[in-house]
PDB file of N, CA, C, O and CB in Angstrom:
ATOM      1  N   MET A   1       0.772  -1.062  -0.016  1.00  0.00           N
ATOM      2  CA  MET A   1      -0.097  -0.128   0.313  1.00  0.00           C
ATOM      3  C   MET A   1       0.789   1.128   0.136  1.00  0.00           C
ATOM      4  O   MET A   1       1.842   1.158   0.772  1.00  0.00           O
ATOM      5  CB  MET A   1      -0.731  -0.357   1.713  1.00  0.00           C
ATOM      6  N   ALA A   2       0.486   2.103  -0.616  1.00  0.00           N
ATOM      7  CA  ALA A   2       1.389   3.731  -1.308  1.00  0.00           C
ATOM      8  C   ALA A   2       0.627   4.133  -0.038  1.00  0.00           C
ATOM      9  O   ALA A   2      -0.530   3.824   0.248  1.00  0.00           O
ATOM     10  CB  ALA A   2       0.947   4.799  -3.324  1.00  0.00           C
ATOM     11  N   ASP A   3       2.139   5.442   1.207  1.00  0.00           N
ATOM     12  CA  ASP A   3       2.333   6.324   1.773  1.00  0.00           C
ATOM     13  C   ASP A   3       1.165   7.013   1.136  1.00  0.00           C
ATOM     14  O   ASP A   3       1.128   6.404   0.067  1.00  0.00           O
ATOM     15  CB  ASP A   3       3.630   6.766   1.761  1.00  0.00           C
ATOM     16  N   ASP A   4       0.189   7.881   1.089  1.00  0.00           N
ATOM     17  CA  ASP A   4      -0.100   9.030   0.855  1.00  0.00           C
ATOM     18  C   ASP A   4      -0.123  10.538   2.030  1.00  0.00           C
ATOM     19  O   ASP A   4      -0.542  11.654   1.724  1.00  0.00           O
ATOM     20  CB  ASP A   4      -1.244   8.667   0.325  1.00  0.00           C
ATOM     21  N   THR A   5       0.344  10.203   3.119  1.00  0.00           N
ATOM     22  CA  THR A   5       0.665  11.772   3.844  1.00  0.00           C
ATOM     23  C   THR A   5       2.034  12.090   2.730  1.00  0.00           C
ATOM     24  O   THR A   5       2.935  11.642   2.021  1.00  0.00           O
ATOM     25  CB  THR A   5       1.261  11.706   6.050  1.00  0.00           C
ATOM     26  N   PRO A   6       1.180  13.450   3.366  1.00  0.00           N
ATOM     27  CA  PRO A   6       2.299  14.364   2.366  1.00  0.00           C
ATOM     28  C   PRO A   6       3.757  14.923   3.179  1.00  0.00           C
ATOM     29  O   PRO A   6       3.897  14.989   4.400  1.00  0.00           O
ATOM     30  CB  PRO A   6       1.387  15.961   1.772  1.00  0.00           C
ATOM     31  N   LYS A   7       4.580  15.226   2.335  1.00  0.00           N
ATOM     32  CA  LYS A   7       5.675  15.916   3.127  1.00  0.00           C
ATOM     33  C   LYS A   7       5.744  16.921   3.484  1.00  0.00           C
ATOM     34  O   LYS A   7       5.856  17.955   2.825  1.00  0.00           O
ATOM     35  CB  LYS A   7       6.580  15.960   2.771  1.00  0.00           C
ATOM     36  N   MET A   8       5.673  16.742   4.882  1.00  0.00           N
ATOM     37  CA  MET A   8       6.181  17.868   5.572  1.00  0.00           C
ATOM     38  C   MET A   8       7.122  18.886   5.664  1.00  0.00           C
ATOM     39  O   MET A   8       8.276  18.490   5.494  1.00  0.00           O
ATOM     40  CB  MET A   8       6.309  17.606   6.232  1.00  0.00           C
ATOM     41  N   THR A   9       6.974  20.234   5.909  1.00  0.00           N
ATOM     42  CA  THR A   9       8.211  20.773   5.700  1.00  0.00           C
ATOM     43  C   THR A   9       8.057  22.107   7.216  1.00  0.00           C
ATOM     44  O   THR A   9       7.086  22.193   7.966  1.00  0.00           O
ATOM     45  CB  THR A   9       8.359  21.433   3.752  1.00  0.00           C
ATOM     46  N   LYS A  10       9.008  22.755   7.255  1.00  0.00           N
ATOM     47  CA  LYS A  10       8.632  23.846   8.599  1.00  0.00           C
ATOM     48  C   LYS A  10       9.337  24.918   7.884  1.00  0.00           C
ATOM     49  O   LYS A  10      10.371  24.776   7.233  1.00  0.00           O
ATOM     50  CB  LYS A  10       9.330  23.492  10.432  1.00  0.00           C
ATOM     51  N   ALA A  11       8.358  26.530   8.157  1.00  0.00           N
ATOM     52  CA  ALA A  11       8.814  27.228   7.299  1.00  0.00           C
ATOM     53  C   ALA A  11       8.277  28.707   8.111  1.00  0.00           C
ATOM     54  O   ALA A  11       7.158  28.617   8.618  1.00  0.00           O
ATOM     55  CB  ALA A  11       8.294  26.771   5.762  1.00  0.00           C
ATOM     56  N   THR A  12       9.000  30.048   8.264  1.00  0.00           N
ATOM     57  CA  THR A  12       8.716  31.134   9.114  1.00  0.00           C
ATOM     58  C   THR A  12       8.120  31.690   7.652  1.00  0.00           C
ATOM     59  O   THR A  12       8.546  31.460   6.520  1.00  0.00           O
ATOM     60  CB  THR A  12      10.076  31.988  10.103  1.00  0.00           C
ATOM     61  N   VAL A  13       6.875  32.581   8.122  1.00  0.00           N
ATOM     62  CA  VAL A  13       6.330  33.200   6.575  1.00  0.00           C
ATOM     63  C   VAL A  13       5.799  35.033   7.334  1.00  0.00           C
ATOM     64  O   VAL A  13       5.306  35.459   8.378  1.00  0.00           O
ATOM     65  CB  VAL A  13       4.381  31.840   5.676  1.00  0.00           C
ATOM     66  N   THR A  14       6.263  35.556   6.105  1.00  0.00           N
ATOM     67  CA  THR A  14       5.721  37.067   6.370  1.00  0.00           C
ATOM     68  C   THR A  14       4.621  37.188   5.589  1.00  0.00           C
ATOM     69  O   THR A  14       4.604  36.315   4.722  1.00  0.00           O
ATOM     70  CB  THR A  14       6.715  38.277   6.012  1.00  0.00           C
ATOM     71  N   ASN A  15       3.498  38.085   5.546  1.00  0.00           N
ATOM     72  CA  ASN A  15       2.517  38.194   4.998  1.00  0.00           C
ATOM     73  C   ASN A  15       3.285  39.743   4.413  1.00  0.00           C
ATOM     74  O   ASN A  15       3.794  40.544   5.198  1.00  0.00           O
ATOM     75  CB  ASN A  15       1.086  37.998   5.937  1.00  0.00           C
ATOM     76  N   VAL A  16       3.248  39.918   3.142  1.00  0.00           N
ATOM     77  CA  VAL A  16       3.647  41.139   2.461  1.00  0.00           C
ATOM     78  C   VAL A  16       2.990  41.194   1.515  1.00  0.00           C
ATOM     79  O   VAL A  16       3.630  41.328   0.472  1.00  0.00           O
ATOM     80  CB  VAL A  16       4.879  41.322   2.104  1.00  0.00           C
ATOM     81  N   ALA A  17       1.602  41.132   1.400  1.00  0.00           N
ATOM     82  CA  ALA A  17       0.587  41.599   0.646  1.00  0.00           C
ATOM     83  C   ALA A  17       0.123  42.426   1.077  1.00  0.00           C
ATOM     84  O   ALA A  17       0.419  42.582   2.261  1.00  0.00           O
ATOM     85  CB  ALA A  17      -0.219  40.958   0.349  1.00  0.00           C
ATOM     86  N   GLU A  18      -0.992  43.606   0.391  1.00  0.00           N
ATOM     87  CA  GLU A  18      -1.571  44.347   1.202  1.00  0.00           C
ATOM     88  C   GLU A  18      -2.846  43.883   2.079  1.00  0.00           C
ATOM     89  O   GLU A  18      -3.052  44.547   3.095  1.00  0.00           O
ATOM     90  CB  GLU A  18      -1.807  45.325   0.483  1.00  0.00           C
ATOM     91  N   GLY A  19      -3.632  42.926   1.823  1.00  0.00           N
ATOM     92  CA  GLY A  19      -4.875  42.497   2.574  1.00  0.00           C
ATOM     93  C   GLY A  19      -4.347  41.293   4.301  1.00  0.00           C
ATOM     94  O   GLY A  19      -3.357  41.304   5.032  1.00  0.00           O
ATOM     95  N   PRO A  20      -5.346  40.630   4.284  1.00  0.00           N
ATOM     96  CA  PRO A  20      -5.073  39.455   5.070  1.00  0.00           C
ATOM     97  C   PRO A  20      -4.963  38.234   4.321  1.00  0.00           C
ATOM     98  O   PRO A  20      -5.974  37.945   3.680  1.00  0.00           O
ATOM     99  CB  PRO A  20      -6.051  39.278   6.040  1.00  0.00           C
ATOM    100  N   ARG A  21      -3.937  37.402   4.235  1.00  0.00           N
ATOM    101  CA  ARG A  21      -3.558  36.248   3.831  1.00  0.00           C
ATOM    102  C   ARG A  21      -3.949  35.135   4.348  1.00  0.00           C
ATOM    103  O   ARG A  21      -3.863  35.330   5.560  1.00  0.00           O
ATOM    104  CB  ARG A  21      -2.521  36.216   3.831  1.00  0.00           C
ATOM    105  N   VAL A  22      -4.391  33.910   4.146  1.00  0.00           N
ATOM    106  CA  VAL A  22      -4.479  32.717   4.719  1.00  0.00           C
ATOM    107  C   VAL A  22      -3.367  31.711   4.445  1.00  0.00           C
ATOM    108  O   VAL A  22      -3.439  31.202   3.326  1.00  0.00           O
ATOM    109  CB  VAL A  22      -5.656  32.227   4.368  1.00  0.00           C
ATOM    110  N   LEU A  23      -2.223  31.258   5.313  1.00  0.00           N
ATOM    111  CA  LEU A  23      -1.693  30.376   5.165  1.00  0.00           C
ATOM    112  C   LEU A  23      -1.826  28.710   4.848  1.00  0.00           C
ATOM    113  O   LEU A  23      -1.736  28.113   5.920  1.00  0.00           O
ATOM    114  CB  LEU A  23      -1.340  30.665   5.836  1.00  0.00           C
ATOM    115  N   ASN A  24      -1.998  27.848   3.794  1.00  0.00           N
ATOM    116  CA  ASN A  24      -2.895  26.354   4.343  1.00  0.00           C
ATOM    117  C   ASN A  24      -1.655  25.784   5.154  1.00  0.00           C
ATOM    118  O   ASN A  24      -0.874  25.131   4.462  1.00  0.00           O
ATOM    119  CB  ASN A  24      -3.551  24.993   2.840  1.00  0.00           C
ATOM    120  N   ALA A  25      -1.386  25.894   6.283  1.00  0.00           N
ATOM    121  CA  ALA A  25      -0.519  25.228   7.192  1.00  0.00           C
ATOM    122  C   ALA A  25      -1.222  24.525   8.428  1.00  0.00           C
ATOM    123  O   ALA A  25      -2.416  24.639   8.709  1.00  0.00           O
ATOM    124  CB  ALA A  25       0.462  26.227   7.668  1.00  0.00           C
ATOM    125  N   VAL A  26      -0.499  23.952   8.959  1.00  0.00           N
ATOM    126  CA  VAL A  26      -0.857  23.091  10.081  1.00  0.00           C
ATOM    127  C   VAL A  26      -0.761  23.453  11.522  1.00  0.00           C
ATOM    128  O   VAL A  26       0.023  22.859  12.262  1.00  0.00           O
ATOM    129  CB  VAL A  26      -0.151  22.044   9.966  1.00  0.00           C
ATOM    130  N   PRO A  27      -1.650  24.551  12.006  1.00  0.00           N
ATOM    131  CA  PRO A  27      -2.536  24.519  11.580  1.00  0.00           C
ATOM    132  C   PRO A  27      -3.006  25.823  10.726  1.00  0.00           C
ATOM    133  O   PRO A  27      -2.147  26.701  10.655  1.00  0.00           O
ATOM    134  CB  PRO A  27      -3.125  24.120  12.482  1.00  0.00           C
ATOM    135  N   ILE A  28      -4.034  26.038  10.178  1.00  0.00           N
ATOM    136  CA  ILE A  28      -4.176  27.217   8.927  1.00  0.00           C
ATOM    137  C   ILE A  28      -3.729  28.219  10.049  1.00  0.00           C
ATOM    138  O   ILE A  28      -3.674  28.137  11.276  1.00  0.00           O
ATOM    139  CB  ILE A  28      -5.999  27.578   7.999  1.00  0.00           C
ATOM    140  N   VAL A  29      -3.404  29.293   9.049  1.00  0.00           N
ATOM    141  CA  VAL A  29      -2.669  30.338   9.911  1.00  0.00           C
ATOM    142  C   VAL A  29      -3.272  31.456   8.694  1.00  0.00           C
ATOM    143  O   VAL A  29      -3.218  31.446   7.464  1.00  0.00           O
ATOM    144  CB  VAL A  29      -0.624  30.109  10.213  1.00  0.00           C
ATOM    145  N   THR A  30      -3.987  32.603   9.911  1.00  0.00           N
ATOM    146  CA  THR A  30      -4.122  34.005   9.005  1.00  0.00           C
ATOM    147  C   THR A  30      -3.342  35.278   9.150  1.00  0.00           C
ATOM    148  O   THR A  30      -3.509  35.792  10.256  1.00  0.00           O
ATOM    149  CB  THR A  30      -5.411  34.514   9.149  1.00  0.00           C
ATOM    150  N   LEU A  31      -2.597  35.884   8.406  1.00  0.00           N
ATOM    151  CA  LEU A  31      -1.222  37.060   8.573  1.00  0.00           C
ATOM    152  C   LEU A  31      -2.224  37.974   8.352  1.00  0.00           C
ATOM    153  O   LEU A  31      -3.271  37.516   7.896  1.00  0.00           O
ATOM    154  CB  LEU A  31       0.341  37.154   7.369  1.00  0.00           C
ATOM    155  N   GLN A  32      -2.143  39.488   8.623  1.00  0.00           N
ATOM    156  CA  GLN A  32      -2.382  40.913   8.955  1.00  0.00           C
ATOM    157  C   GLN A  32      -1.064  41.161   7.903  1.00  0.00           C
ATOM    158  O   GLN A  32      -0.089  40.410   7.898  1.00  0.00           O
ATOM    159  CB  GLN A  32      -2.308  41.480  10.841  1.00  0.00           C
ATOM    160  N   PRO A  33      -1.205  42.342   7.015  1.00  0.00           N
ATOM    161  CA  PRO A  33      -0.012  42.753   6.065  1.00  0.00           C
ATOM    162  C   PRO A  33       0.637  43.307   7.240  1.00  0.00           C
ATOM    163  O   PRO A  33       0.410  44.147   8.111  1.00  0.00           O
ATOM    164  CB  PRO A  33      -0.273  43.864   4.661  1.00  0.00           C
ATOM    165  N   GLY A  34       1.798  42.248   6.802  1.00  0.00           N
ATOM    166  CA  GLY A  34       3.126  42.599   7.875  1.00  0.00           C
ATOM    167  C   GLY A  34       3.431  41.725   8.564  1.00  0.00           C
ATOM    168  O   GLY A  34       4.645  41.535   8.640  1.00  0.00           O
ATOM    169  N   GLN A  35       2.758  41.040   9.163  1.00  0.00           N
ATOM    170  CA  GLN A  35       2.595  40.055   9.995  1.00  0.00           C
ATOM    171  C   GLN A  35       3.782  39.084   9.645  1.00  0.00           C
ATOM    172  O   GLN A  35       4.280  39.079   8.519  1.00  0.00           O
ATOM    173  CB  GLN A  35       1.189  39.479   9.883  1.00  0.00           C
ATOM    174  N   SER A  36       4.244  38.203  10.733  1.00  0.00           N
ATOM    175  CA  SER A  36       4.923  36.868  10.650  1.00  0.00           C
ATOM    176  C   SER A  36       4.676  35.909  11.361  1.00  0.00           C
ATOM    177  O   SER A  36       4.430  36.148  12.543  1.00  0.00           O
ATOM    178  CB  SER A  36       6.041  36.897  10.790  1.00  0.00           C
ATOM    179  N   THR A  37       4.659  34.621  10.925  1.00  0.00           N
ATOM    180  CA  THR A  37       4.296  33.679  11.875  1.00  0.00           C
ATOM    181  C   THR A  37       5.517  33.733  13.316  1.00  0.00           C
ATOM    182  O   THR A  37       6.642  34.224  13.401  1.00  0.00           O
ATOM    183  CB  THR A  37       4.251  32.135  10.978  1.00  0.00           C
ATOM    184  N   ASP A  38       4.828  33.136  14.100  1.00  0.00           N
ATOM    185  CA  ASP A  38       5.702  33.273  15.593  1.00  0.00           C
ATOM    186  C   ASP A  38       7.022  32.011  15.424  1.00  0.00           C
ATOM    187  O   ASP A  38       6.932  31.021  16.149  1.00  0.00           O
ATOM    188  CB  ASP A  38       4.400  32.799  17.280  1.00  0.00           C
ATOM    189  N   GLY A  39       8.130  32.117  14.508  1.00  0.00           N
ATOM    190  CA  GLY A  39       8.364  31.117  14.498  1.00  0.00           C
ATOM    191  C   GLY A  39       8.198  29.777  13.065  1.00  0.00           C
ATOM    192  O   GLY A  39       7.348  30.028  12.211  1.00  0.00           O
ATOM    193  N   ASP A  40       8.645  29.061  12.984  1.00  0.00           N
ATOM    194  CA  ASP A  40       8.032  28.082  12.149  1.00  0.00           C
ATOM    195  C   ASP A  40       6.958  27.365  12.246  1.00  0.00           C
ATOM    196  O   ASP A  40       6.756  26.719  13.274  1.00  0.00           O
ATOM    197  CB  ASP A  40       8.668  27.356  11.979  1.00  0.00           C
ATOM    198  N   VAL A  41       5.987  27.344  11.092  1.00  0.00           N
ATOM    199  CA  VAL A  41       4.773  26.315  10.932  1.00  0.00           C
ATOM    200  C   VAL A  41       5.371  25.126  10.413  1.00  0.00           C
ATOM    201  O   VAL A  41       6.470  24.913   9.899  1.00  0.00           O
ATOM    202  CB  VAL A  41       3.560  26.797   9.922  1.00  0.00           C
ATOM    203  N   ASP A  42       4.144  24.222  10.731  1.00  0.00           N
ATOM    204  CA  ASP A  42       4.187  22.986   9.697  1.00  0.00           C
ATOM    205  C   ASP A  42       3.444  22.695   8.235  1.00  0.00           C
ATOM    206  O   ASP A  42       2.264  22.371   8.361  1.00  0.00           O
ATOM    207  CB  ASP A  42       3.735  21.956  10.443  1.00  0.00           C
ATOM    208  N   ILE A  43       3.930  22.757   6.898  1.00  0.00           N
ATOM    209  CA  ILE A  43       3.788  22.933   6.012  1.00  0.00           C
ATOM    210  C   ILE A  43       3.907  22.234   5.391  1.00  0.00           C
ATOM    211  O   ILE A  43       5.098  21.926   5.329  1.00  0.00           O
ATOM    212  CB  ILE A  43       4.067  23.524   5.798  1.00  0.00           C
ATOM    213  N   SER A  44       2.998  21.395   4.450  1.00  0.00           N
ATOM    214  CA  SER A  44       3.510  20.529   3.202  1.00  0.00           C
ATOM    215  C   SER A  44       4.194  21.153   2.157  1.00  0.00           C
ATOM    216  O   SER A  44       3.859  22.252   1.715  1.00  0.00           O
ATOM    217  CB  SER A  44       2.452  19.885   2.528  1.00  0.00           C
ATOM    218  N   GLN A  45       5.261  20.414   1.688  1.00  0.00           N
ATOM    219  CA  GLN A  45       5.704  21.005   0.280  1.00  0.00           C
ATOM    220  C   GLN A  45       4.894  21.350  -0.512  1.00  0.00           C
ATOM    221  O   GLN A  45       5.024  22.474  -0.996  1.00  0.00           O
ATOM    222  CB  GLN A  45       6.383  20.285  -0.459  1.00  0.00           C
ATOM    223  N   ALA A  46       3.921  20.616  -0.871  1.00  0.00           N
ATOM    224  CA  ALA A  46       2.715  21.017  -2.171  1.00  0.00           C
ATOM    225  C   ALA A  46       2.308  22.639  -1.413  1.00  0.00           C
ATOM    226  O   ALA A  46       2.744  23.540  -2.129  1.00  0.00           O
ATOM    227  CB  ALA A  46       0.844  19.528  -2.275  1.00  0.00           C
ATOM    228  N   GLU A  47       2.015  22.852  -0.904  1.00  0.00           N
ATOM    229  CA  GLU A  47       0.997  23.900  -0.195  1.00  0.00           C
ATOM    230  C   GLU A  47       2.616  25.049   0.051  1.00  0.00           C
ATOM    231  O   GLU A  47       2.435  26.089  -0.582  1.00  0.00           O
ATOM    232  CB  GLU A  47      -0.132  23.060   1.745  1.00  0.00           C
ATOM    233  N   LEU A  48       3.792  25.046   0.664  1.00  0.00           N
ATOM    234  CA  LEU A  48       5.134  25.774   0.512  1.00  0.00           C
ATOM    235  C   LEU A  48       4.905  26.131  -1.269  1.00  0.00           C
ATOM    236  O   LEU A  48       4.591  27.304  -1.467  1.00  0.00           O
ATOM    237  CB  LEU A  48       6.744  24.582   1.013  1.00  0.00           C
ATOM    238  N   ASP A  49       4.981  25.594  -2.051  1.00  0.00           N
ATOM    239  CA  ASP A  49       5.393  25.859  -3.289  1.00  0.00           C
ATOM    240  C   ASP A  49       4.547  26.374  -4.060  1.00  0.00           C
ATOM    241  O   ASP A  49       4.826  26.861  -5.155  1.00  0.00           O
ATOM    242  CB  ASP A  49       5.833  24.936  -3.831  1.00  0.00           C
ATOM    243  N   VAL A  50       3.016  26.296  -3.383  1.00  0.00           N
ATOM    244  CA  VAL A  50       2.059  27.281  -3.739  1.00  0.00           C
ATOM    245  C   VAL A  50       2.124  28.382  -3.464  1.00  0.00           C
ATOM    246  O   VAL A  50       2.175  29.247  -4.338  1.00  0.00           O
ATOM    247  CB  VAL A  50       1.093  27.106  -3.437  1.00  0.00           C
ATOM    248  N   ALA A  51       2.142  28.676  -2.100  1.00  0.00           N
ATOM    249  CA  ALA A  51       2.137  29.595  -1.764  1.00  0.00           C
ATOM    250  C   ALA A  51       3.512  30.815  -1.966  1.00  0.00           C
ATOM    251  O   ALA A  51       3.306  32.020  -1.826  1.00  0.00           O
ATOM    252  CB  ALA A  51       1.739  29.190  -0.724  1.00  0.00           C
ATOM    253  N   LYS A  52       4.759  30.295  -2.276  1.00  0.00           N
ATOM    254  CA  LYS A  52       5.850  31.077  -2.679  1.00  0.00           C
ATOM    255  C   LYS A  52       5.290  31.461  -4.173  1.00  0.00           C
ATOM    256  O   LYS A  52       5.564  32.638  -4.408  1.00  0.00           O
ATOM    257  CB  LYS A  52       7.364  30.232  -2.599  1.00  0.00           C
ATOM    258  N   LYS A  53       4.735  30.962  -5.031  1.00  0.00           N
ATOM    259  CA  LYS A  53       3.910  31.197  -6.472  1.00  0.00           C
ATOM    260  C   LYS A  53       2.794  32.731  -6.001  1.00  0.00           C
ATOM    261  O   LYS A  53       2.397  33.497  -6.879  1.00  0.00           O
ATOM    262  CB  LYS A  53       2.692  29.337  -6.961  1.00  0.00           C
ATOM    263  N   THR A  54       2.508  32.890  -4.783  1.00  0.00           N
ATOM    264  CA  THR A  54       1.188  33.709  -5.098  1.00  0.00           C
ATOM    265  C   THR A  54       2.177  35.323  -4.845  1.00  0.00           C
ATOM    266  O   THR A  54       1.642  36.377  -5.188  1.00  0.00           O
ATOM    267  CB  THR A  54      -0.513  33.288  -3.699  1.00  0.00           C
ATOM    268  N   GLY A  55       3.308  35.334  -4.359  1.00  0.00           N
ATOM    269  CA  GLY A  55       3.909  36.459  -4.150  1.00  0.00           C
ATOM    270  C   GLY A  55       3.424  37.394  -2.846  1.00  0.00           C
ATOM    271  O   GLY A  55       3.656  38.567  -2.557  1.00  0.00           O
ATOM    272  N   TRP A  56       2.604  36.281  -2.155  1.00  0.00           N
ATOM    273  CA  TRP A  56       1.784  37.265  -0.856  1.00  0.00           C
ATOM    274  C   TRP A  56       3.006  37.077   0.400  1.00  0.00           C
ATOM    275  O   TRP A  56       2.893  37.464   1.563  1.00  0.00           O
ATOM    276  CB  TRP A  56      -0.204  36.400  -0.187  1.00  0.00           C
ATOM    277  N   PHE A  57       3.467  36.801   0.160  1.00  0.00           N
ATOM    278  CA  PHE A  57       4.259  36.068   1.479  1.00  0.00           C
ATOM    279  C   PHE A  57       6.247  35.754   1.261  1.00  0.00           C
ATOM    280  O   PHE A  57       6.707  34.907   0.496  1.00  0.00           O
ATOM    281  CB  PHE A  57       3.298  34.192   1.643  1.00  0.00           C
ATOM    282  N   GLU A  58       6.885  36.462   1.937  1.00  0.00           N
ATOM    283  CA  GLU A  58       8.451  35.805   2.363  1.00  0.00           C
ATOM    284  C   GLU A  58       8.546  34.716   3.194  1.00  0.00           C
ATOM    285  O   GLU A  58       7.774  34.372   4.089  1.00  0.00           O
ATOM    286  CB  GLU A  58       9.338  36.756   3.113  1.00  0.00           C
ATOM    287  N   PHE A  59       9.512  34.231   2.834  1.00  0.00           N
ATOM    288  CA  PHE A  59       9.576  33.086   3.988  1.00  0.00           C
ATOM    289  C   PHE A  59      11.335  33.423   4.088  1.00  0.00           C
ATOM    290  O   PHE A  59      12.097  33.958   3.283  1.00  0.00           O
ATOM    291  CB  PHE A  59       8.956  31.073   3.403  1.00  0.00           C
ATOM    292  N   GLY A  60      11.577  32.778   5.614  1.00  0.00           N
ATOM    293  CA  GLY A  60      12.684  33.102   6.020  1.00  0.00           C
ATOM    294  C   GLY A  60      12.302  33.928   7.684  1.00  0.00           C
ATOM    295  O   GLY A  60      11.175  34.126   8.140  1.00  0.00           O
ATOM    296  N   LYS A  61      13.465  34.242   8.245  1.00  0.00           N
ATOM    297  CA  LYS A  61      13.264  35.663   9.179  1.00  0.00           C
ATOM    298  C   LYS A  61      12.520  36.356   9.271  1.00  0.00           C
ATOM    299  O   LYS A  61      12.795  37.259   8.481  1.00  0.00           O
ATOM    300  CB  LYS A  61      13.853  36.490   9.124  1.00  0.00           C
ATOM    301  N   PRO A  62      11.382  36.635   9.923  1.00  0.00           N
ATOM    302  CA  PRO A  62      10.737  37.847   9.888  1.00  0.00           C
ATOM    303  C   PRO A  62      11.197  39.478  10.063  1.00  0.00           C
ATOM    304  O   PRO A  62      11.919  39.827  10.997  1.00  0.00           O
ATOM    305  CB  PRO A  62       9.965  37.597  10.711  1.00  0.00           C
ATOM    306  N   LYS A  63      10.772  40.264   9.215  1.00  0.00           N
ATOM    307  CA  LYS A  63      11.444  41.113   9.447  1.00  0.00           C
ATOM    308  C   LYS A  63      10.971  41.852  10.382  1.00  0.00           C
ATOM    309  O   LYS A  63       9.819  41.770  10.806  1.00  0.00           O
ATOM    310  CB  LYS A  63      11.719  41.626   8.550  1.00  0.00           C
ATOM    311  N   PRO A  64      12.001  42.788  10.852  1.00  0.00           N
ATOM    312  CA  PRO A  64      11.858  43.687  11.982  1.00  0.00           C
ATOM    313  C   PRO A  64      10.763  44.605  12.086  1.00  0.00           C
ATOM    314  O   PRO A  64      10.535  45.120  10.992  1.00  0.00           O
ATOM    315  CB  PRO A  64      12.919  44.415  12.070  1.00  0.00           C
ATOM    316  N   ALA A  65      10.119  44.938  12.858  1.00  0.00           N
ATOM    317  CA  ALA A  65       9.158  46.153  12.857  1.00  0.00           C
ATOM    318  C   ALA A  65       9.437  47.431  12.641  1.00  0.00           C
ATOM    319  O   ALA A  65      10.075  47.921  13.572  1.00  0.00           O
ATOM    320  CB  ALA A  65       8.614  46.274  13.885  1.00  0.00           C
ATOM    321  N   ALA A  66       9.148  48.332  11.563  1.00  0.00           N
ATOM    322  CA  ALA A  66       9.216  49.691  11.398  1.00  0.00           C
ATOM    323  C   ALA A  66       9.183  50.618  12.317  1.00  0.00           C
ATOM    324  O   ALA A  66       9.255  51.805  11.999  1.00  0.00           O
ATOM    325  CB  ALA A  66       8.455  49.995  10.745  1.00  0.00           C
TER     326      ALA A  66
END
């Protein structure tokens, strides 16, 4: 039997879009403009790839507050 469990990865994410955005992580995260996750979140590699293509998020360390 095949293992259909998605491969999970960890990422720190910042919303760089003008409006609130939902990140399909585990658990689901809603980020306001400029808001970052509190450290790494669990996200499937497929969802991470899609999130990167939107242009709504930056990945890596959170940006310092302005």
